[in-house]
MARROKE-677955 format. One record per residue: x, y, z of N, C-alpha, C in turn; residue number from 1; chain. Coordinates in pm, whole numbers. Layout:
N
+--------+--------+--------+--------+--------+--------+--------+--------+--------+------+--------+
!    n.x !    n.y !    n.z !   ca.x !   ca.y !   ca.z !    c.x !    c.y !    c.z ! tike ! gudren !
+--------+--------+--------+--------+--------+--------+--------+--------+--------+------+--------+
!      X !      Y !      Z !      X !      Y !      Z !      X !      Y !      Z !  NUM !      A !
...
+--------+--------+--------+--------+--------+--------+--------+--------+--------+------+--------+
//
This chain:
185
+--------+--------+--------+--------+--------+--------+--------+--------+--------+------+--------+
!    n.x !    n.y !    n.z !   ca.x !   ca.y !   ca.z !    c.x !    c.y !    c.z ! tike ! gudren !
+--------+--------+--------+--------+--------+--------+--------+--------+--------+------+--------+
!     91 !   -119 !     12 !    -10 !     -1 !     16 !     95 !    120 !    -10 !    1 !      A !
!     52 !    222 !    -82 !    130 !    333 !    -93 !    118 !    447 !     30 !    2 !      A !
!    212 !    517 !     19 !    179 !    615 !    153 !     54 !    668 !    141 !    3 !      A !
!     18 !    736 !      5 !   -119 !    808 !    -18 !   -224 !    719 !     23 !    4 !      A !
!   -222 !    601 !    -18 !   -332 !    489 !     -5 !   -371 !    484 !    151 !    5 !      A !
!   -235 !    472 !    233 !   -240 !    455 !    373 !   -336 !    576 !    424 !    6 !      A !
!   -286 !    685 !    390 !   -332 !    805 !    456 !   -471 !    838 !    419 !    7 !      A !
!   -524 !    767 !    293 !   -663 !    771 !    280 !   -740 !    659 !    359 !    8 !      A !
!   -688 !    557 !    362 !   -734 !    470 !    493 !   -756 !    545 !    641 !    9 !      A !
!   -643 !    599 !    660 !   -650 !    674 !    830 !   -778 !    766 !    798 !   10 !      A !
!   -772 !    833 !    685 !   -878 !    952 !    679 !  -1000 !    892 !    687 !   11 !      A !
!  -1032 !    799 !    615 !  -1172 !    703 !    623 !  -1206 !    663 !    760 !   12 !      A !
!  -1078 !    601 !    808 !  -1107 !    517 !    965 !  -1162 !    670 !   1054 !   13 !      A !
!  -1094 !    764 !   1055 !  -1100 !    888 !   1142 !  -1255 !    950 !   1107 !   14 !      A !
!  -1295 !    956 !    992 !  -1419 !    995 !    967 !  -1538 !    899 !   1020 !   15 !      A !
!  -1506 !    751 !    988 !  -1587 !    679 !   1050 !  -1613 !    649 !   1164 !   16 !      A !
!  -1537 !    718 !   1258 !  -1514 !    706 !   1382 !  -1545 !    824 !   1455 !   17 !      A !
!  -1627 !    915 !   1374 !  -1676 !   1029 !   1435 !  -1559 !   1148 !   1467 !   18 !      A !
!  -1450 !   1120 !   1386 !  -1373 !   1219 !   1434 !  -1248 !   1163 !   1504 !   19 !      A !
!  -1271 !   1040 !   1549 !  -1168 !    959 !   1635 !  -1090 !    879 !   1560 !   20 !      A !
!   -956 !    908 !   1583 !   -883 !    808 !   1488 !   -818 !    716 !   1567 !   21 !      A !
!   -698 !    663 !   1572 !   -627 !    598 !   1670 !   -622 !    657 !   1800 !   22 !      A !
!   -669 !    575 !   1911 !   -660 !    668 !   2054 !   -560 !    695 !   2104 !   23 !      A !
!   -451 !    619 !   2101 !   -343 !    651 !   2166 !   -248 !    759 !   2071 !   24 !      A !
!   -262 !    768 !   1942 !   -175 !    849 !   1860 !   -252 !    979 !   1893 !   25 !      A !
!   -348 !   1004 !   1897 !   -418 !   1106 !   1912 !   -419 !   1195 !   2054 !   26 !      A !
!   -413 !   1092 !   2150 !   -399 !   1138 !   2267 !   -306 !   1261 !   2318 !   27 !      A !
!   -187 !   1250 !   2248 !    -98 !   1338 !   2276 !   -102 !   1487 !   2181 !   28 !      A !
!   -168 !   1465 !   2086 !   -183 !   1607 !   1991 !   -286 !   1698 !   2066 !   29 !      A !
!   -275 !   1795 !   2048 !   -364 !   1902 !   2116 !   -502 !   1900 !   2048 !   30 !      A !
!   -622 !   1909 !   2126 !   -744 !   1892 !   2090 !   -769 !   2043 !   2024 !   31 !      A !
!   -771 !   2152 !   2085 !   -802 !   2286 !   2073 !   -701 !   2359 !   1985 !   32 !      A !
!   -724 !   2315 !   1888 !   -635 !   2393 !   1765 !   -745 !   2396 !   1669 !   33 !      A !
!   -750 !   2491 !   1558 !   -834 !   2505 !   1433 !   -948 !   2538 !   1486 !   34 !      A !
!  -1057 !   2453 !   1435 !  -1200 !   2471 !   1429 !  -1243 !   2437 !   1589 !   35 !      A !
!  -1172 !   2326 !   1644 !  -1231 !   2311 !   1784 !  -1168 !   2427 !   1889 !   36 !      A !
!  -1075 !   2468 !   1884 !  -1040 !   2614 !   1926 !  -1154 !   2739 !   1904 !   37 !      A !
!  -1174 !   2734 !   1804 !  -1271 !   2833 !   1740 !  -1406 !   2821 !   1799 !   38 !      A !
!  -1439 !   2697 !   1810 !  -1582 !   2678 !   1868 !  -1580 !   2688 !   2025 !   39 !      A !
!  -1467 !   2654 !   2080 !  -1449 !   2645 !   2251 !  -1447 !   2823 !   2260 !   40 !      A !
!  -1375 !   2892 !   2178 !  -1382 !   3056 !   2177 !  -1507 !   3136 !   2202 !   41 !      A !
!  -1616 !   3056 !   2086 !  -1739 !   3109 !   2079 !  -1784 !   3080 !   2199 !   42 !      A !
!  -1809 !   2951 !   2258 !  -1869 !   2916 !   2390 !  -1808 !   2989 !   2497 !   43 !      A !
!  -1693 !   3002 !   2502 !  -1647 !   3096 !   2614 !  -1718 !   3231 !   2617 !   44 !      A !
!  -1733 !   3296 !   2517 !  -1808 !   3416 !   2527 !  -1957 !   3417 !   2550 !   45 !      A !
!  -2004 !   3307 !   2578 !  -2131 !   3278 !   2629 !  -2173 !   3250 !   2755 !   46 !      A !
!  -2054 !   3215 !   2810 !  -2042 !   3201 !   2965 !  -1975 !   3283 !   3059 !   47 !      A !
!  -2037 !   3322 !   3175 !  -1975 !   3412 !   3268 !  -1847 !   3394 !   3312 !   48 !      A !
!  -1807 !   3243 !   3298 !  -1656 !   3257 !   3356 !  -1617 !   3102 !   3277 !   49 !      A !
!  -1469 !   3096 !   3272 !  -1428 !   3001 !   3199 !  -1476 !   2867 !   3249 !   50 !      A !
!  -1493 !   2850 !   3386 !  -1512 !   2716 !   3451 !  -1660 !   2685 !   3406 !   51 !      A !
!  -1735 !   2762 !   3375 !  -1878 !   2743 !   3356 !  -1888 !   2661 !   3221 !   52 !      A !
!  -1788 !   2681 !   3113 !  -1755 !   2625 !   2987 !  -1720 !   2462 !   2997 !   53 !      A !
!  -1691 !   2413 !   3131 !  -1614 !   2301 !   3139 !  -1679 !   2166 !   3054 !   54 !      A !
!  -1803 !   2176 !   3090 !  -1895 !   2046 !   3025 !  -1886 !   2081 !   2857 !   55 !      A !
!  -1928 !   2187 !   2821 !  -1919 !   2202 !   2679 !  -1784 !   2160 !   2632 !   56 !      A !
!  -1678 !   2205 !   2670 !  -1531 !   2178 !   2654 !  -1484 !   2031 !   2626 !   57 !      A !
!  -1545 !   1953 !   2729 !  -1540 !   1830 !   2722 !  -1611 !   1727 !   2626 !   58 !      A !
!  -1736 !   1805 !   2596 !  -1815 !   1732 !   2479 !  -1734 !   1748 !   2351 !   59 !      A !
!  -1651 !   1856 !   2360 !  -1576 !   1891 !   2217 !  -1466 !   1789 !   2218 !   60 !      A !
!  -1392 !   1757 !   2315 !  -1300 !   1651 !   2331 !  -1343 !   1527 !   2276 !   61 !      A !
!  -1460 !   1488 !   2349 !  -1501 !   1358 !   2325 !  -1535 !   1352 !   2188 !   62 !      A !
!  -1605 !   1450 !   2130 !  -1650 !   1470 !   1989 !  -1519 !   1439 !   1892 !   63 !      A !
!  -1428 !   1496 !   1925 !  -1342 !   1501 !   1831 !  -1247 !   1366 !   1854 !   64 !      A !
!  -1218 !   1311 !   1961 !  -1140 !   1197 !   2000 !  -1227 !   1059 !   2022 !   65 !      A !
!  -1362 !   1097 !   2061 !  -1421 !    971 !   2106 !  -1403 !    925 !   2261 !   66 !      A !
!  -1315 !    996 !   2317 !  -1319 !    966 !   2460 !  -1239 !   1066 !   2529 !   67 !      A !
!  -1239 !   1091 !   2634 !  -1128 !   1204 !   2727 !  -1021 !   1140 !   2790 !   68 !      A !
!   -888 !   1154 !   2727 !   -804 !   1083 !   2799 !   -721 !   1182 !   2910 !   69 !      A !
!   -640 !   1109 !   2977 !   -591 !   1225 !   3089 !   -499 !   1326 !   3030 !   70 !      A !
!   -443 !   1325 !   2896 !   -391 !   1424 !   2836 !   -490 !   1527 !   2805 !   71 !      A !
!   -593 !   1508 !   2745 !   -702 !   1602 !   2713 !   -766 !   1681 !   2831 !   72 !      A !
!   -764 !   1573 !   2958 !   -818 !   1646 !   3075 !   -724 !   1745 !   3107 !   73 !      A !
!   -602 !   1710 !   3092 !   -505 !   1843 !   3132 !   -522 !   1953 !   3029 !   74 !      A !
!   -526 !   1928 !   2911 !   -532 !   2029 !   2830 !   -668 !   2135 !   2865 !   75 !      A !
!   -766 !   2065 !   2881 !   -903 !   2120 !   2911 !   -858 !   2229 !   3029 !   76 !      A !
!   -800 !   2150 !   3135 !   -759 !   2243 !   3234 !   -676 !   2358 !   3239 !   77 !      A !
!   -605 !   2347 !   3156 !   -489 !   2438 !   3109 !   -555 !   2546 !   3013 !   78 !      A !
!   -682 !   2506 !   2916 !   -720 !   2616 !   2857 !   -849 !   2693 !   2951 !   79 !      A !
!   -884 !   2633 !   3022 !   -983 !   2686 !   3134 !   -956 !   2756 !   3235 !   80 !      A !
!   -821 !   2736 !   3266 !   -762 !   2794 !   3378 !   -814 !   2694 !   3529 !   81 !      A !
!   -825 !   2581 !   3516 !   -866 !   2524 !   3608 !   -761 !   2406 !   3661 !   82 !      A !
!   -754 !   2337 !   3756 !   -687 !   2230 !   3790 !   -691 !   2092 !   3725 !   83 !      A !
!   -610 !   2025 !   3694 !   -619 !   1877 !   3644 !   -723 !   1819 !   3726 !   84 !      A !
!   -685 !   1791 !   3864 !   -770 !   1728 !   3929 !   -942 !   1788 !   3942 !   85 !      A !
!   -957 !   1889 !   3927 !  -1084 !   1947 !   3902 !  -1170 !   1893 !   3777 !   86 !      A !
!  -1081 !   1898 !   3700 !  -1139 !   1853 !   3552 !  -1172 !   1687 !   3584 !   87 !      A !
!  -1056 !   1638 !   3616 !  -1073 !   1489 !   3618 !  -1186 !   1451 !   3717 !   88 !      A !
!  -1210 !   1525 !   3817 !  -1321 !   1498 !   3933 !  -1460 !   1507 !   3837 !   89 !      A !
!  -1466 !   1589 !   3767 !  -1590 !   1629 !   3664 !  -1622 !   1502 !   3579 !   90 !      A !
!  -1512 !   1482 !   3492 !  -1504 !   1382 !   3419 !  -1541 !   1227 !   3462 !   91 !      A !
!  -1493 !   1197 !   3579 !  -1504 !   1095 !   3669 !  -1664 !   1084 !   3717 !   92 !      A !
!  -1705 !   1184 !   3739 !  -1858 !   1200 !   3828 !  -1947 !   1174 !   3713 !   93 !      A !
!  -1933 !   1228 !   3595 !  -2058 !   1202 !   3501 !  -2022 !   1089 !   3410 !   94 !      A !
!  -2121 !    999 !   3373 !  -2094 !    884 !   3318 !  -2110 !    880 !   3169 !   95 !      A !
!  -2145 !   1027 !   3107 !  -2134 !   1072 !   2964 !  -2023 !   1077 !   2917 !   96 !      A !
!  -1919 !   1083 !   2980 !  -1785 !   1099 !   2928 !  -1722 !    978 !   2942 !   97 !      A !
!  -1647 !    944 !   2824 !  -1587 !    799 !   2821 !  -1440 !    808 !   2855 !   98 !      A !
!  -1401 !    744 !   2934 !  -1240 !    762 !   2983 !  -1168 !    685 !   2932 !   99 !      A !
!  -1201 !    581 !   2826 !  -1148 !    506 !   2771 !  -1184 !    494 !   2621 !  100 !      A !
!  -1121 !    453 !   2508 !  -1171 !    438 !   2398 !  -1298 !    351 !   2386 !  101 !      A !
!  -1379 !    375 !   2305 !  -1510 !    283 !   2288 !  -1538 !    261 !   2155 !  102 !      A !
!  -1632 !    174 !   2133 !  -1652 !    154 !   1973 !  -1736 !    252 !   1922 !  103 !      A !
!  -1730 !    243 !   1778 !  -1812 !    332 !   1697 !  -1949 !    362 !   1734 !  104 !      A !
!  -2014 !    258 !   1777 !  -2150 !    254 !   1847 !  -2151 !    226 !   1953 !  105 !      A !
!  -2200 !    336 !   2059 !  -2205 !    310 !   2205 !  -2327 !    274 !   2235 !  106 !      A !
!  -2349 !    154 !   2294 !  -2479 !     88 !   2335 !  -2502 !    112 !   2469 !  107 !      A !
!  -2607 !    173 !   2535 !  -2636 !    186 !   2637 !  -2788 !    151 !   2683 !  108 !      A !
!  -2794 !     24 !   2780 !  -2908 !    -38 !   2795 !  -2965 !    -31 !   2931 !  109 !      A !
!  -3088 !     36 !   2940 !  -3117 !     82 !   3081 !  -3157 !    -61 !   3157 !  110 !      A !
!  -3098 !    -92 !   3288 !  -3148 !   -222 !   3375 !  -3189 !   -164 !   3507 !  111 !      A !
!  -3220 !    -52 !   3523 !  -3266 !    -15 !   3672 !  -3403 !   -114 !   3678 !  112 !      A !
!  -3468 !   -118 !   3799 !  -3570 !   -202 !   3828 !  -3700 !   -210 !   3764 !  113 !      A !
!  -3757 !   -116 !   3713 !  -3864 !   -134 !   3614 !  -3810 !   -204 !   3493 !  114 !      A !
!  -3704 !   -155 !   3426 !  -3655 !   -232 !   3290 !  -3593 !   -364 !   3339 !  115 !      A !
!  -3539 !   -384 !   3455 !  -3519 !   -514 !   3487 !  -3650 !   -619 !   3494 !  116 !      A !
!  -3757 !   -559 !   3578 !  -3871 !   -652 !   3542 !  -3951 !   -655 !   3431 !  117 !      A !
!  -3904 !   -593 !   3328 !  -3934 !   -617 !   3210 !  -3852 !   -682 !   3114 !  118 !      A !
!  -3721 !   -747 !   3134 !  -3629 !   -833 !   3056 !  -3514 !   -743 !   3030 !  119 !      A !
!  -3496 !   -657 !   3076 !  -3347 !   -556 !   3049 !  -3214 !   -672 !   3036 !  120 !      A !
!  -3219 !   -770 !   3138 !  -3101 !   -855 !   3122 !  -3120 !   -941 !   3002 !  121 !      A !
!  -3217 !   -953 !   2953 !  -3209 !  -1040 !   2820 !  -3188 !   -964 !   2725 !  122 !      A !
!  -3226 !   -822 !   2699 !  -3186 !   -741 !   2615 !  -3028 !   -711 !   2609 !  123 !      A !
!  -2955 !   -686 !   2730 !  -2816 !   -695 !   2771 !  -2737 !   -798 !   2684 !  124 !      A !
!  -2788 !   -921 !   2715 !  -2745 !  -1061 !   2661 !  -2735 !  -1042 !   2525 !  125 !      A !
!  -2854 !  -1017 !   2440 !  -2871 !   -993 !   2328 !  -2783 !   -899 !   2228 !  126 !      A !
!  -2785 !   -785 !   2311 !  -2653 !   -703 !   2255 !  -2523 !   -764 !   2248 !  127 !      A !
!  -2476 !   -817 !   2354 !  -2337 !   -872 !   2368 !  -2336 !   -979 !   2286 !  128 !      A !
!  -2429 !  -1071 !   2252 !  -2424 !  -1166 !   2175 !  -2409 !  -1137 !   2041 !  129 !      A !
!  -2483 !  -1043 !   2010 !  -2487 !   -985 !   1851 !  -2410 !   -903 !   1819 !  130 !      A !
!  -2326 !   -826 !   1914 !  -2229 !   -720 !   1874 !  -2078 !   -790 !   1875 !  131 !      A !
!  -2109 !   -905 !   1936 !  -1973 !   -993 !   1960 !  -1863 !   -924 !   2065 !  132 !      A !
!  -1936 !   -828 !   2165 !  -1848 !   -789 !   2269 !  -1843 !   -895 !   2406 !  133 !      A !
!  -1951 !   -957 !   2400 !  -1949 !  -1091 !   2503 !  -1951 !  -1025 !   2636 !  134 !      A !
!  -1880 !   -891 !   2637 !  -1878 !   -849 !   2807 !  -1898 !   -694 !   2804 !  135 !      A !
!  -1977 !   -652 !   2901 !  -1977 !   -518 !   2939 !  -1883 !   -431 !   2951 !  136 !      A !
!  -1875 !   -304 !   2866 !  -1777 !   -244 !   2859 !  -1650 !   -262 !   2794 !  137 !      A !
!  -1660 !   -372 !   2704 !  -1543 !   -423 !   2646 !  -1576 !   -404 !   2515 !  138 !      A !
!  -1505 !   -342 !   2413 !  -1531 !   -296 !   2263 !  -1500 !   -427 !   2173 !  139 !      A !
!  -1591 !   -447 !   2090 !  -1606 !   -579 !   1992 !  -1473 !   -579 !   1918 !  140 !      A !
!  -1436 !   -689 !   1877 !  -1277 !   -713 !   1817 !  -1286 !   -612 !   1690 !  141 !      A !
!  -1405 !   -587 !   1625 !  -1406 !   -498 !   1482 !  -1411 !   -342 !   1506 !  142 !      A !
!  -1400 !   -338 !   1658 !  -1413 !   -189 !   1696 !  -1543 !   -106 !   1695 !  143 !      A !
!  -1631 !   -153 !   1653 !  -1781 !    -87 !   1602 !  -1869 !    -73 !   1726 !  144 !      A !
!  -1859 !   -195 !   1837 !  -1954 !   -179 !   1948 !  -1890 !   -176 !   2084 !  145 !      A !
!  -1952 !    -99 !   2180 !  -1935 !   -125 !   2327 !  -2050 !   -115 !   2369 !  146 !      A !
!  -2087 !   -209 !   2462 !  -2232 !   -230 !   2522 !  -2225 !   -230 !   2685 !  147 !      A !
!  -2275 !   -105 !   2751 !  -2267 !    -92 !   2911 !  -2445 !    -90 !   2937 !  148 !      A !
!  -2424 !   -118 !   3049 !  -2563 !   -104 !   3132 !  -2561 !     37 !   3183 !  149 !      A !
!  -2669 !    111 !   3189 !  -2692 !    249 !   3257 !  -2802 !    260 !   3363 !  150 !      A !
!  -2795 !    329 !   3441 !  -2900 !    372 !   3540 !  -3017 !    465 !   3493 !  151 !      A !
!  -3098 !    391 !   3426 !  -3210 !    492 !   3404 !  -3188 !    596 !   3294 !  152 !      A !
!  -3270 !    567 !   3164 !  -3246 !    630 !   3055 !  -3381 !    753 !   3060 !  153 !      A !
!  -3465 !    744 !   3167 !  -3590 !    826 !   3185 !  -3683 !    807 !   3104 !  154 !      A !
!  -3701 !    675 !   3053 !  -3823 !    629 !   2981 !  -3897 !    490 !   3068 !  155 !      A !
!  -3916 !    496 !   3177 !  -3951 !    367 !   3258 !  -4077 !    321 !   3176 !  156 !      A !
!  -4153 !    415 !   3114 !  -4289 !    381 !   3044 !  -4253 !    295 !   2894 !  157 !      A !
!  -4155 !    287 !   2879 !  -4117 !    222 !   2766 !  -3992 !    119 !   2779 !  158 !      A !
!  -4001 !     57 !   2893 !  -3902 !    -56 !   2874 !  -3899 !   -135 !   2784 !  159 !      A !
!  -3771 !   -168 !   2772 !  -3634 !   -138 !   2773 !  -3592 !    -74 !   2683 !  160 !      A !
!  -3540 !     77 !   2748 !  -3489 !    166 !   2660 !  -3364 !    175 !   2628 !  161 !      A !
!  -3316 !    190 !   2516 !  -3153 !    158 !   2459 !  -3126 !    292 !   2400 !  162 !      A !
!  -2992 !    350 !   2429 !  -2950 !    436 !   2329 !  -2837 !    386 !   2261 !  163 !      A !
!  -2826 !    405 !   2121 !  -2705 !    389 !   2048 !  -2649 !    524 !   2005 !  164 !      A !
!  -2545 !    572 !   2065 !  -2476 !    684 !   2040 !  -2588 !    781 !   2078 !  165 !      A !
!  -2654 !    861 !   1992 !  -2746 !    985 !   2056 !  -2901 !    924 !   1997 !  166 !      A !
!  -2889 !    803 !   1951 !  -3038 !    749 !   1914 !  -3099 !    663 !   2012 !  167 !      A !
!  -3242 !    714 !   2034 !  -3295 !    624 !   2161 !  -3381 !    542 !   2069 !  168 !      A !
!  -3386 !    406 !   2138 !  -3489 !    303 !   2114 !  -3579 !    259 !   2219 !  169 !      A !
!  -3704 !    266 !   2214 !  -3779 !    261 !   2340 !  -3851 !     99 !   2315 !  170 !      A !
!  -3884 !     68 !   2416 !  -3940 !    -98 !   2424 !  -3888 !   -189 !   2349 !  171 !      A !
!  -3745 !   -198 !   2370 !  -3651 !   -291 !   2333 !  -3654 !   -431 !   2356 !  172 !      A !
!  -3687 !   -533 !   2290 !  -3697 !   -664 !   2329 !  -3592 !   -736 !   2262 !  173 !      A !
!  -3515 !   -882 !   2302 !  -3414 !   -931 !   2258 !  -3419 !   -970 !   2126 !  174 !      A !
!  -3561 !   -975 !   2073 !  -3582 !  -1029 !   1912 !  -3552 !   -884 !   1846 !  175 !      A !
!  -3569 !   -772 !   1885 !  -3553 !   -638 !   1783 !  -3415 !   -612 !   1804 !  176 !      A !
!  -3296 !   -686 !   1871 !  -3168 !   -651 !   1866 !  -3113 !   -641 !   1734 !  177 !      A !
!  -3137 !   -763 !   1688 !  -3060 !   -759 !   1541 !  -3120 !   -658 !   1458 !  178 !      A !
!  -3220 !   -646 !   1418 !  -3288 !   -521 !   1333 !  -3257 !   -388 !   1383 !  179 !      A !
!  -3212 !   -357 !   1516 !  -3140 !   -196 !   1555 !  -3004 !   -235 !   1495 !  180 !      A !
!  -2938 !   -331 !   1502 !  -2813 !   -346 !   1494 !  -2757 !   -345 !   1326 !  181 !      A !
!  -2847 !   -396 !   1256 !  -2845 !   -418 !   1101 !  -2879 !   -260 !   1064 !  182 !      A !
!  -2945 !   -184 !   1110 !  -2942 !    -19 !   1053 !  -2818 !     35 !   1069 !  183 !      A !
!  -2714 !     -9 !   1179 !  -2616 !     77 !   1184 !  -2491 !     39 !   1081 !  184 !      A !
!  -2517 !    -67 !   1022 !  -2394 !   -118 !    927 !  -2379 !     -8 !    811 !  185 !      A !
+--------+--------+--------+--------+--------+--------+--------+--------+--------+------+--------+
//
């Protein structure tokens, strides 16, 4: 494969992962340059303090990289004049921030009591089987899927709710899982 072809493959992979390329290679590159920096600067103008822009800044990092690494936390801290410990405390508090690379499709299955009573464990097992992840929090060998359990997606009347990236699915049963996944390919 020529260097140009390798570059094209990398660019295609980068685009397919929503901006996330190889997680470890990108961990050491600054996030807030070019368009992401301009976006952050625009956000900062809308908030009363730099600290108030912390959550949106972390969303920018996650969108660009697919997860929030230790290096990215340090960069956010520097850019917003915060301590790295404060930023890490926020990242580790909120479950919406990924602290390690995840698959291109991040599947969240609600397993709280109401959903559990409606078969959420069977839905989880179906996702693990059909994605090839076999274990919660583990990314499938092809890099496409990571499946986790979550505490409440706020749709108890539509058990079992599932989020795949930003797409919400209600009343999911194990037999619906293959159809949901087939639409992602």
